[in-house]
C-alpha positions in Angstrom: -64.4 61.4 8.4 -64.6 64.9 7.0 -61.5 66.1 5.2 -60.9 69.8 4.6 -59.5 70.8 1.3 -59.3 74.5 1.9 -59.7 76.5 5.1 -58.3 78.4 8.0 -55.6 77.2 10.4 -54.4 74.3 8.3 -50.7 75.1 7.6 -50.3 72.4 4.9 -52.8 71.4 2.2 -53.1 68.2 0.1 -51.6 67.8 -3.3 -55.0 67.9 -4.8 -55.9 71.1 -3.0 -52.6 72.7 -4.1 -53.3 71.9 -7.7 -56.9 73.3 -7.4 -55.5 76.5 -5.8 -52.9 76.8 -8.6 -55.6 76.5 -11.2 -57.6 79.2 -9.5 -54.6 81.5 -9.5 -54.2 81.0 -13.3 -57.7 82.2 -13.9 -57.3 85.1 -11.3 -54.1 86.3 -13.0 -55.7 86.4 -16.4 -58.3 89.0 -15.2 -56.4 90.8 -12.5 -52.8 91.9 -12.2 -51.2 90.5 -9.0 -48.0 92.3 -9.9 -49.5 95.7 -9.3 -49.6 94.9 -5.6 -45.8 94.5 -5.5 -45.3 97.8 -7.1 -46.9 99.4 -4.0 -44.3 97.9 -1.7 -41.4 100.0 -2.7 -39.1 97.1 -3.6 -35.8 98.6 -4.8 -33.0 97.3 -6.9 -30.3 95.4 -5.0 -32.7 94.4 -2.1 -33.1 91.0 -0.7 -36.8 90.1 -0.8 -38.6 87.0 0.7 -41.9 85.8 -0.8 -43.1 83.7 2.2 -45.8 81.3 1.3 -45.1 81.7 -2.4 -47.4 79.0 -3.6 -47.0 78.4 -7.4 -45.1 81.7 -7.7 -47.6 84.3 -9.0 -45.6 87.3 -7.7 -42.0 86.0 -8.4 -41.4 87.3 -11.9 -42.2 90.9 -10.9 -40.2 90.6 -7.7 -37.3 89.4 -9.7 -37.5 92.3 -12.1 -37.8 94.9 -9.2 -34.7 93.7 -7.3 -32.7 93.4 -10.5 -29.7 91.2 -11.1 -27.9 92.6 -8.1 -30.8 91.7 -5.8 -32.1 88.4 -4.5 -35.6 86.9 -4.1 -36.2 83.9 -1.8 -39.4 82.0 -2.5 -40.4 80.0 0.6 -43.2 77.5 0.9 -44.0 74.5 3.1 -45.5 72.5 0.1 -43.2 70.4 -2.1 -45.4 71.0 -5.1 -45.0 74.8 -4.7 -41.2 74.4 -4.7 -41.3 72.3 -7.8 -43.6 74.8 -9.5 -41.3 77.7 -8.6 -38.2 75.9 -9.8 -39.9 75.2 -13.1 -40.7 78.9 -13.4 -37.2 79.9 -12.5 -35.9 77.8 -15.4 -38.5 78.9 -17.8 -38.2 82.6 -17.1 -34.4 82.4 -16.5 -34.7 84.1 -13.1 -31.2 83.6 -11.8 -31.8 85.9 -8.8 -34.7 83.7 -7.4 -34.1 80.7 -5.1 -36.8 78.3 -3.9 -36.6 77.2 -0.3 -38.9 74.6 1.3 -39.8 75.4 4.9 -39.9 72.8 7.6 -43.0 73.5 9.5 -42.8 77.1 10.7 -39.1 77.3 10.2 -37.3 78.3 7.0 -33.6 77.7 6.6 -32.8 81.3 5.8 -30.2 83.0 8.0 -31.1 85.6 10.6 -31.9 89.1 9.3 -31.8 88.1 5.6 -34.6 90.2 4.2 -34.9 93.9 3.5 -38.6 93.2 2.7 -40.9 90.2 3.2 -44.3 89.8 1.7 -46.8 87.1 2.7 -49.9 87.1 0.6 -53.0 84.9 0.2 -52.0 82.6 3.1 -52.1 84.2 6.6 -55.5 82.6 7.3 -54.0 79.1 6.9 -51.4 79.4 9.6 -52.3 77.4 12.6 -49.7 78.9 14.9 -49.6 82.6 13.9 -47.3 83.7 16.8 -44.7 81.1 15.8 -45.0 82.0 12.1 -44.7 85.8 12.9 -41.6 85.0 15.1 -40.0 83.3 12.1 -40.7 86.2 9.8 -39.2 88.5 12.5 -36.1 86.4 12.7 -35.3 86.6 9.0 -36.2 90.3 8.7 -33.5 93.0 9.0 -34.0 95.5 11.9 -35.1 98.2 9.4 -36.9 95.8 7.1 -40.6 95.6 6.4 -43.3 93.0 6.2 -46.3 93.3 3.9 -49.1 90.9 4.7 -52.7 90.7 3.7 -55.7 89.3 5.6 -56.0 86.2 3.5 -59.5 84.7 4.0 -60.1 86.2 7.4 -61.2 89.6 8.6 -58.9 92.6 9.0 -59.6 92.5 12.7 -58.4 88.9 13.0 -55.2 89.7 11.0 -54.6 92.8 13.1 -55.1 91.0 16.4 -52.7 88.2 15.4 -50.0 90.7 14.4 -50.3 92.8 17.6 -50.6 89.9 20.0 -47.4 88.3 18.6 -45.3 91.1 20.0 -43.1 90.7 17.0 -44.5 93.3 14.6 -45.7 96.9 14.7 -48.4 97.9 12.2 -47.2 101.1 10.6 -49.6 101.5 7.7 -52.9 100.0 6.7 -54.2 99.8 3.1 -57.2 98.1 1.7 -55.2 95.2 0.3 -52.5 94.8 3.0 -50.8 95.9 6.2 -47.3 97.2 6.3 -45.4 96.2 9.5 -42.0 96.9 11.1 -40.2 94.2 13.1 -39.9 94.6 16.9 -36.4 93.3 17.7 -34.7 92.5 21.0 -35.2 95.2 23.6 -38.5 96.3 22.0 -36.8 98.3 19.3 -38.8 98.9 16.1 -37.7 101.3 13.4 -40.9 103.3 13.2 -40.7 104.2 16.9 -37.0 105.4 16.7 -37.0 109.2 17.0 -34.0 111.1 15.6 -33.6 113.3 18.7 -32.8 110.5 21.2 -29.7 110.6 23.3 -26.3 109.5 21.9 -26.1 106.8 24.6 -29.3 105.2 23.4 -28.2 105.4 19.8 -24.9 103.7 20.6 -26.7 101.1 22.6 -29.0 100.3 19.6 -26.0 99.9 17.2 -24.1 97.8 19.7 -27.1 95.5 20.1 -27.5 95.0 16.4 -23.8 94.5 15.8 -24.0 91.4 18.2 -26.8 89.9 16.1 -24.9 89.9 12.8 
């Protein structure tokens, strides 16, 4: 029997594979700055940010600094070892504004419309049910929030197709290292498509819809 250690469409990985991945990230982070990517996302003080698929937590210290003590960072991962690694980092770095959450399959325990901003990095290629995964990200994202997601180990065309076919996200900007997306909420609303000159009745209907979701 052939056992995959790394690959696409896997969801979870073995403990051995996770340890190998964590070691590779240590070497990567010595020669590159993963934090510089977060600086491009426009994370602001006081925001609630979700690092979805956080792994061993390469991006968490910078995210914690960017949101400040009045903000909150949720570190979500499916793997138990990832959660343990993040909790050790929280204690070591005294990141009181970071909380680790273990996902159950494609479902996190975060409330609806928690996040001002979500980033999902180095992991999209591993998701076996991208539509279900993207639906969960949509659920926890605020109506005017943003998702920053990279290709992972798949082509940009594959990543773009998964996002568009989900019906949950609108790609609003493409960069070499990531795609920025806006959530498509109930009724097909997405912030990027909302034009300031629309009728008052439509505006009232939008706020009425969102007030029922809170």
